[in-house]
C-alpha positions as CSV (number, residue, x, y, z in Angstrom):
1,X,-34.4,-15.8,41.8
2,X,-34.3,-18.3,39.3
3,X,-37.5,-16.5,37.2
4,X,-34.7,-13.1,38.2
5,X,-31.9,-14.9,36.2
6,X,-33.8,-16.2,33.4
7,X,-35.1,-12.9,32.7
8,X,-31.8,-11.5,32.7
9,X,-30.4,-13.9,30.8
10,X,-29.0,-12.0,27.7
11,X,-27.3,-9.5,29.6
12,X,-25.5,-12.3,31.5
13,X,-24.7,-13.7,28.3
14,X,-23.0,-10.3,26.7
15,X,-21.2,-9.2,29.7
16,X,-19.5,-12.4,30.1
17,X,-18.5,-12.2,26.3
18,X,-17.2,-9.2,27.4
19,X,-15.1,-10.3,30.1
20,X,-13.8,-13.4,27.7
21,X,-12.8,-10.9,24.8
22,X,-10.9,-8.5,27.1
23,X,-9.0,-11.0,29.0
24,X,-8.1,-12.6,25.3
25,X,-7.1,-9.8,24.0
26,X,-4.9,-8.5,27.3
27,X,-3.5,-12.3,27.1
28,X,-2.2,-11.2,23.2
29,X,-0.7,-7.6,23.8
30,X,1.0,-9.6,27.1
31,X,2.4,-12.8,25.8
32,X,3.1,-11.6,22.2
33,X,5.9,-14.9,22.4
34,X,3.2,-17.7,22.4
35,X,1.2,-15.9,19.3
36,X,4.6,-15.4,17.2
37,X,5.4,-19.1,17.9
38,X,1.4,-19.6,16.7
39,X,1.9,-17.4,13.6
40,X,5.1,-18.6,12.4
41,X,4.2,-21.8,12.2
42,X,0.8,-21.6,10.2
43,X,1.7,-17.9,8.3
44,X,1.3,-20.1,5.1
45,X,-2.3,-21.0,5.7
46,X,-3.6,-17.7,6.3
47,X,-2.0,-15.6,3.1
48,X,-4.6,-15.9,0.8
49,X,-3.5,-16.0,-3.1
50,X,-3.0,-12.8,-5.1
51,X,-2.9,-11.7,-8.7
52,X,-0.5,-9.7,-10.1
53,X,-3.4,-7.4,-10.2
54,X,-4.2,-7.3,-6.3
55,X,-0.5,-6.1,-6.1
56,X,-1.0,-3.1,-8.5
57,X,-3.6,-2.0,-7.0
58,X,-4.3,1.9,-6.9
59,X,-4.2,2.7,-3.0
60,X,-6.4,6.3,-2.4
61,X,-9.6,7.0,-3.5
62,X,-10.4,10.6,-3.6
63,X,-14.5,12.0,-4.0
64,X,-15.2,15.6,-5.1
65,X,-19.2,16.7,-4.4
66,X,-21.4,18.9,-6.5
67,X,-19.2,21.6,-4.6
68,X,-16.6,21.1,-5.8
69,X,-15.8,20.3,-2.2
70,X,-12.7,17.2,-1.8
71,X,-12.4,14.1,0.1
72,X,-10.4,11.7,0.8
73,X,-12.6,8.3,1.6
74,X,-11.5,5.7,4.0
75,X,-13.3,2.7,6.3
76,X,-13.2,-0.7,8.1
77,X,-16.1,-2.3,6.9
78,X,-15.3,-2.4,3.1
79,X,-12.6,-2.4,1.1
80,X,-13.8,0.8,-1.0
81,X,-10.9,0.1,-4.2
82,X,-11.2,-3.1,-4.7
83,X,-15.5,-2.5,-4.8
84,X,-14.8,-0.3,-7.1
85,X,-11.9,-2.7,-9.3
86,X,-14.9,-4.9,-9.5
87,X,-16.8,-2.9,-11.0
88,X,-14.4,-1.3,-13.5
89,X,-13.9,-5.2,-14.3
90,X,-17.2,-5.8,-15.5
91,X,-17.1,-2.1,-17.6
92,X,-16.5,-2.9,-21.1
93,X,-14.1,0.1,-21.9
94,X,-13.2,0.9,-25.9
95,X,-11.7,3.6,-27.6
96,X,-9.0,5.9,-26.1
97,X,-8.1,9.2,-27.4
98,X,-6.0,11.9,-25.7
99,X,-7.9,15.0,-25.6
100,X,-5.1,17.0,-23.7
101,X,-1.3,17.4,-22.6
102,X,1.4,20.2,-21.3
103,X,-1.1,22.8,-19.8
104,X,-0.9,21.9,-15.8
105,X,-4.1,24.4,-15.5
106,X,-7.1,21.9,-17.5
107,X,-5.4,19.3,-15.6
108,X,-5.7,20.6,-12.0
109,X,-9.5,21.0,-13.4
110,X,-10.0,17.5,-14.3
111,X,-8.6,16.9,-10.4
112,X,-11.4,19.0,-9.2
113,X,-14.5,17.4,-11.5
114,X,-17.3,17.8,-9.9
115,X,-19.8,14.9,-9.5
116,X,-16.6,12.3,-9.1
117,X,-14.6,10.1,-7.6
118,X,-10.9,9.4,-8.6
119,X,-8.6,6.7,-7.7
120,X,-4.7,7.3,-7.4
121,X,-1.4,5.4,-7.7
122,X,0.9,6.9,-5.5
123,X,3.5,6.2,-8.9
124,X,2.5,5.6,-12.5
125,X,1.7,2.3,-13.8
126,X,1.5,0.9,-17.4
127,X,-1.2,0.7,-19.7
128,X,-0.2,-2.8,-19.8
129,X,-0.6,-2.8,-15.8
130,X,-3.9,-1.2,-15.3
131,X,-5.8,-4.1,-18.7
132,X,-4.4,-6.4,-15.9
133,X,-5.8,-5.2,-13.0
134,X,-9.2,-4.3,-14.4
135,X,-9.8,-7.0,-17.3
136,X,-9.1,-4.4,-20.4
137,X,-7.7,-4.2,-23.9
138,X,-6.6,-0.7,-24.0
139,X,-4.5,0.2,-27.1
140,X,-1.0,0.5,-25.5
141,X,0.3,2.2,-28.1
142,X,-1.9,5.0,-27.5
143,X,-1.6,5.7,-23.3
144,X,2.1,4.5,-21.3
145,X,1.2,5.5,-18.2
146,X,-1.8,6.6,-15.5
147,X,-1.5,8.1,-12.2
148,X,-5.3,8.6,-11.7
149,X,-8.8,6.9,-12.7
150,X,-11.2,9.9,-12.8
151,X,-14.4,8.5,-13.3
152,X,-17.8,10.5,-13.2
153,X,-20.3,9.9,-11.4
154,X,-23.0,11.4,-13.6
155,X,-21.4,11.5,-16.7
156,X,-21.8,7.4,-17.9
157,X,-20.5,8.0,-21.2
158,X,-16.9,8.2,-20.4
159,X,-13.5,8.3,-17.1
160,X,-11.4,9.7,-17.9
161,X,-7.1,8.3,-17.4
162,X,-4.5,11.0,-16.2
163,X,-1.2,11.0,-16.8
164,X,1.1,13.6,-14.9
165,X,4.2,13.4,-17.0
166,X,3.4,16.5,-19.7
167,X,-0.1,16.4,-17.8
168,X,-1.9,13.8,-20.3
169,X,-5.4,13.5,-20.4
170,X,-7.1,10.4,-22.0
171,X,-10.7,10.0,-22.7
172,X,-12.1,6.5,-22.5
173,X,-15.2,5.3,-23.7
174,X,-16.9,3.3,-21.5
175,X,-20.1,1.0,-22.6
176,X,-23.5,0.1,-22.0
177,X,-22.5,-0.6,-17.8
178,X,-23.4,2.3,-16.0
179,X,-20.5,1.8,-13.9
180,X,-21.1,5.7,-12.5
181,X,-23.9,4.6,-10.7
182,X,-22.6,1.3,-9.5
183,X,-20.1,3.2,-7.7
184,X,-21.9,5.8,-6.2
185,X,-23.2,3.7,-4.0
186,X,-20.0,1.7,-3.2
187,X,-18.7,5.1,-1.4
188,X,-21.5,5.9,0.7
189,X,-21.3,5.4,4.0
190,X,-17.1,6.0,3.9
191,X,-15.4,8.0,6.3
192,X,-13.8,11.3,5.2
193,X,-11.3,13.5,5.3
194,X,-11.5,16.9,3.6
195,X,-8.3,17.5,0.9
196,X,-7.5,19.2,-1.6
197,X,-5.6,19.0,-5.0
198,X,-2.9,21.8,-5.3
199,X,-0.2,21.5,-7.8
200,X,3.5,22.2,-5.9
201,X,6.7,21.8,-8.1
202,X,4.9,21.2,-10.5
203,X,3.4,17.7,-9.6
204,X,-0.3,17.3,-8.2
205,X,-0.5,16.9,-4.9
206,X,-3.4,15.7,-2.5
207,X,-3.4,18.4,0.7
208,X,-5.7,18.6,4.1
209,X,-6.5,22.3,4.6
210,X,-8.3,21.3,7.7
211,X,-6.9,19.1,10.8
212,X,-8.5,15.8,11.6
213,X,-8.1,12.8,13.5
214,X,-7.4,9.4,12.2
215,X,-7.6,6.0,14.8
216,X,-4.7,3.9,16.0
217,X,-4.4,0.1,15.2
218,X,-3.3,-2.9,16.2
219,X,-2.4,-6.0,14.8
220,X,-0.9,-9.9,15.0
221,X,2.7,-10.4,12.8
222,X,3.3,-12.6,11.0
223,X,7.4,-14.3,11.1
224,X,8.9,-15.7,8.3
225,X,10.9,-18.8,8.1
226,X,14.4,-17.6,7.1
227,X,15.0,-21.1,6.4
228,X,12.2,-21.5,4.1
229,X,12.2,-18.6,2.3
230,X,15.6,-19.2,1.5
231,X,15.0,-22.8,0.2
232,X,12.1,-21.1,-1.6
233,X,14.8,-18.7,-3.4
234,X,17.2,-20.3,-3.6
235,X,16.9,-24.0,-4.7
236,X,17.0,-25.4,-7.9
237,X,16.3,-28.6,-9.5
238,X,20.0,-28.7,-10.1
239,X,20.5,-27.8,-6.2
240,X,18.7,-28.5,-3.5
241,X,21.4,-27.9,-0.8
242,X,22.3,-25.1,0.9
243,X,25.8,-23.5,2.3
244,X,24.9,-21.3,5.5
245,X,27.8,-19.6,7.1
246,X,27.0,-17.5,10.5
247,X,29.1,-14.1,11.1
248,X,28.0,-12.2,14.5
249,X,24.2,-10.8,14.2
250,X,23.8,-12.3,10.6
251,X,23.9,-15.8,8.6
252,X,24.5,-16.5,4.7
253,X,23.7,-18.3,3.0
254,X,24.4,-19.3,-0.7
255,X,23.4,-21.7,-3.0
256,X,26.8,-21.8,-5.9
257,X,28.2,-18.2,-6.9
258,X,24.9,-16.6,-7.9
259,X,22.4,-16.4,-5.4
260,X,22.9,-15.8,-1.9
261,X,20.8,-14.1,0.6
262,X,21.9,-12.4,4.4
263,X,19.8,-12.5,7.3
264,X,20.2,-10.2,9.9
265,X,18.8,-11.3,13.6
266,X,18.5,-8.3,15.3
267,X,16.8,-6.0,12.4
268,X,15.0,-9.1,10.7
269,X,15.7,-7.6,7.1
270,X,16.8,-10.1,4.4
271,X,18.7,-8.8,1.2
272,X,18.4,-10.9,-2.0
273,X,20.9,-11.0,-4.1
274,X,20.3,-13.4,-7.8
275,X,23.2,-12.5,-10.7
276,X,21.9,-13.2,-14.1
277,X,23.4,-14.5,-17.9
278,X,22.8,-11.2,-20.2
279,X,20.2,-13.5,-21.9
280,X,18.0,-13.5,-18.8
281,X,17.8,-9.9,-18.1
282,X,13.8,-9.1,-17.9
283,X,12.9,-6.3,-19.9
284,X,11.6,-2.4,-18.1
285,X,8.8,-3.3,-19.7
286,X,8.1,-6.6,-17.9
287,X,10.0,-5.4,-13.7
288,X,5.9,-5.4,-12.9
289,X,5.5,-8.9,-14.1
290,X,9.1,-10.2,-13.3
291,X,9.2,-8.8,-9.5
292,X,5.3,-9.9,-8.6
293,X,6.6,-13.2,-9.8
294,X,9.5,-12.8,-7.3
295,X,7.9,-12.0,-4.2
296,X,5.1,-14.4,-4.8
297,X,8.4,-16.8,-5.1
298,X,8.6,-15.4,-1.4
299,X,5.6,-17.0,0.8
300,X,5.2,-13.9,2.3
301,X,1.7,-12.1,3.2
302,X,0.5,-10.3,0.2
303,X,-2.7,-9.0,1.7
304,X,-1.9,-5.9,2.9
305,X,1.1,-5.2,0.5
306,X,0.7,-2.4,-2.1
307,X,2.7,-1.6,-5.4
308,X,4.5,2.4,-4.0
309,X,7.0,3.4,-6.2
310,X,9.2,3.4,-8.9
311,X,12.9,4.7,-9.8
312,X,13.6,7.5,-12.5
313,X,15.2,4.3,-15.1
314,X,11.9,2.3,-14.2
315,X,13.9,-0.9,-13.1
316,X,13.8,-0.4,-8.9
317,X,10.0,-0.8,-7.9
318,X,9.6,-0.2,-4.1
319,X,6.1,-2.4,-2.4
320,X,4.9,-1.2,0.9
321,X,2.0,-3.0,3.8
322,X,-1.0,-0.9,3.8
323,X,-3.8,-0.3,6.2
324,X,-7.1,1.4,5.1
325,X,-6.1,2.8,2.1
326,X,-2.7,3.9,4.2
327,X,0.7,3.5,3.9
328,X,2.8,1.5,6.7
329,X,6.0,3.1,7.5
330,X,8.8,1.5,9.6
331,X,12.9,2.9,10.9
332,X,13.5,-1.1,10.1
333,X,11.8,-1.6,7.0
334,X,9.3,-3.6,8.2
335,X,6.1,-4.9,5.8
336,X,8.0,-3.2,2.8
337,X,10.0,-4.9,-0.2
338,X,11.9,-3.4,-2.6
339,X,13.7,-5.0,-6.3
340,X,15.7,-3.8,-8.2
341,X,17.2,-5.1,-11.2
342,X,20.2,-3.9,-12.8
343,X,20.2,-4.0,-17.4
344,X,24.2,-5.5,-16.1
345,X,21.9,-8.5,-14.8
346,X,22.4,-8.0,-10.4
347,X,18.5,-8.2,-9.4
348,X,18.5,-7.3,-5.4
349,X,15.8,-8.0,-3.2
350,X,15.5,-6.5,0.3
351,X,12.7,-7.0,2.4
352,X,11.6,-8.0,6.2
353,X,10.8,-11.0,8.2
354,X,8.0,-9.5,9.6
355,X,4.4,-8.2,8.6
356,X,1.0,-7.1,9.6
357,X,-1.7,-10.2,9.0
358,X,-4.5,-10.2,11.5
359,X,-6.1,-6.8,12.9
360,X,-6.7,-7.1,17.2
361,X,-8.7,-4.5,19.3
362,X,-6.7,-1.7,20.9
363,X,-7.7,0.9,23.7
364,X,-6.3,4.4,21.8
365,X,-7.8,7.3,21.4
366,X,-7.7,9.2,18.3
367,X,-4.9,10.8,17.0
368,X,-5.2,14.1,15.8
369,X,-3.1,15.7,13.0
370,X,-2.6,19.5,11.9
371,X,-3.7,21.2,8.6
372,X,-0.7,20.8,5.8
373,X,-1.8,24.3,5.4
374,X,0.1,24.7,9.5
375,X,3.0,21.6,8.5
376,X,4.4,24.0,5.3
377,X,4.2,27.2,7.6
378,X,6.3,25.5,10.4
379,X,8.5,23.8,7.2
380,X,9.1,27.2,5.5
381,X,9.6,29.2,8.7
382,X,12.7,26.7,9.2
383,X,14.0,27.4,5.6
384,X,12.9,23.9,4.7
385,X,9.5,23.5,2.8
386,X,12.0,24.2,-0.6
387,X,13.3,20.2,0.2
388,X,9.9,19.1,0.2
389,X,8.8,16.7,-2.7
390,X,5.6,15.6,-1.1
391,X,3.3,15.2,1.3
392,X,0.9,11.9,2.9
393,X,-0.7,10.6,5.4
394,X,0.9,7.4,6.7
395,X,1.0,5.3,9.5
396,X,4.1,4.4,11.9
397,X,5.2,1.1,12.9
398,X,5.5,1.4,16.7
399,X,6.0,-2.1,19.2
400,X,8.4,-2.4,22.6
401,X,11.9,-3.7,22.1
402,X,11.0,-7.1,23.2
403,X,8.2,-7.3,20.8
404,X,7.8,-8.0,17.5
405,X,4.9,-9.9,17.3
406,X,1.9,-6.9,18.3
407,X,2.0,-4.2,17.2
408,X,0.8,-0.6,17.0
409,X,-0.3,1.8,14.3
410,X,-0.2,5.1,14.7
411,X,-1.2,7.6,12.2
412,X,0.9,10.7,11.2
413,X,2.6,12.2,8.3
414,X,5.5,11.4,6.2
415,X,7.0,13.6,4.1
416,X,9.8,13.8,1.3
417,X,12.3,15.2,2.4
418,X,15.6,15.2,0.1
419,X,14.0,12.2,-1.7
420,X,13.3,10.2,1.9
421,X,10.3,10.5,4.0
422,X,10.3,11.1,7.1
423,X,8.1,11.6,9.9
424,X,6.7,15.5,10.1
425,X,7.2,14.9,14.1
426,X,11.1,14.8,13.2
427,X,11.6,18.0,11.2
428,X,10.5,19.6,14.1
429,X,13.2,18.2,16.7
């Protein structure tokens, strides 16, 4: 009997580990309050320091093969965009030349260039932020905005920076480093979704010509301590004590007449108002770094937070949590930050105390999503397609009414309908 146990000790040990893992996972899902207290007290220790380049990273990777078949890449094993960024930071980028503009056909042909990788921003960024993100010194007088970074995999001489406005295409000279071969190695082994670039109402969009499946994710959630956040934002060297008012389901924190925080206990939403003197109002070209410093000051976890959108006047920027390159959406604004700075000196920040942090094992089957063709046909039949300005894959934040510390992230299509991102299933109701 003893000999038999000894001969099977490995199988017994592995079985024991699996059972313990399942029990612990069950405890996390069934007893969230204990873990919520832990996450709130240890929040600061788990958030890693972030640079401005981390916040303004691109969010999507597209690979075009030799046959011009296109695929969106994603991976749970590695951060593909961060790995590409690391290689670009080691590469010396030189002379910038504008080679084409105001030609949508040529612009679209570059988006379909054979044997290439494109990393996309969800909204344009300045060349100054591009330089900061990728440790470059491009001439910012020659190029103002960037939406796409095109890296040919079989031509080491150049990369291309594309700007959707006026369909501008810039060619950038590459130094001695063969960044293309290293990036070709990085994208190997990633998961793929068939895609296709199209111009819709003059805007380049990534469409999904075939149905596909994506996994459901489980995450443990951090809860920001509101008192600590208020001290971070409102306290000054001259005045550290705050006035607090409680009204119904809201608490208002004040520091004099120029700063206040309004906290909604039911939703976890926070609005921070800060009124500046005219001399302290940041210039528009300073807002990217100014807003980064504002977010860093709040102390919220920034590991998964990314630049997501910017207003037409470029004085309001939205940031959103991402999972494996896909944006996360919630009706209550979980995992999002929006900051606005008016030229009159009114600064406003909208955020939420809940953010995802630690991934958890979850027993859920993959979710099947239809092609964008199927969705557009349905919208056209309902006479709604004319009001659609964009479509993207995202994840919905779903949790039970009494459980804010563990959530499911469920994949879906988000449609920009009349200026707002809406779950495509809600448009079908």
